[in-house]
Phi, psi and omega in degrees: 000313180299327181298314182295320178293324174291327176296313181297324178292321182293322185292322181294314185295320179297328182267346183246354188280160174285162182297334188288346182293333183291348175280355182276169182286140168296329183293348179290322179274349181287140180293145180300331184290340188280136174287158177290151177296328178296325179288329186285336189253149180276167183289343187264356181269144178291138178298144182269181177294335179266007171277341180292141184292326184224162174271169178296163193287328179264019178092170182271127182228148186257133180282117183238152179227135181292319180240148174291159178300158180289164181294157185294330194281003177289339178291346174289344184245013185291333170266020191288325185288332180262332175217094183298332179285356181283337183278150179290147179287150180295155176293155182297153177296149180279135180240139183086219180263151180211159180253139183217119177051046184067005176254151175267126181240166177228140179285342176285130190268070185231129183278124181289152176290168176290328175295321179294337178265006177075025182244134181287136176279130186256002181233161181302156181265015180289146181294322178265080172276131172277099189298325184292306183295321183290325179298311181302313181295317178293330185289308178305321181299322184294313176304311180299319182293325176298320179296317183293320176300325179296318182288326180298308182305325179283312195272311187228071186303338182288348188251015183290337187303318182292323180297311181301318175297315182298315185295317174308314179301314184297314180296325174292328176288317172304318175289326174295316173304321178295314185291325180298335182272357182304311179302321176295319174300313183298318181297312177292326175295309182305314180303309182307310180303313184288323174300315174304314184293321180292319180292323170289334177288328181285323170306310175307311185296324183291318179297313186292331170298309182296318172301326178291318182285335176287320180298316177292330177290317180299320183287325170302307179302330180282326169300317174297317177297322183288327180290322177296329186282000000 
């Protein structure tokens, strides 16, 4: 019990004393029942902070940093500004397949088919697919399956797994159709951006013409005023 009281006294004293207190010996506050740190350590070990006889004159301060230090290989680029060839070359670009966060990816920008992903295709495999019609059809089918899932959960809860699988397949088909439209979306977005740039340039040309007419009018008025004088 005396040991715990001494520890509490030590903590309170360290928190409430004035700065000049840190110049005193730490051993004054240590309880008598505790052995000295020199007896606990072997002679071949380096002394710890508590083995030192006194604290620094201006108090004990902890070194803190907002960000961690840079990686050690930054030293390889210290002469890059003067001699760019002294730095190591970047790694070559990845080609083919690679693993990222546990998933397999490929550098080829190709949309994999549903069959390659192990998902049944619920819309025609024809190249001329009516996207609007198929999206509406899958959306209606999704609504029906959700209603059937609600009935199954009420009447036959043990048979919900099949409905969940069907709904998952419908969602994957919907996303695959939408991803098939990404090239068309990118083309339409690019056309819109180019049309907007053309419109902005036309407005800039009209503004320059208007400014030029105003400048010509001001010069004409100035010439008339000078001739009148």
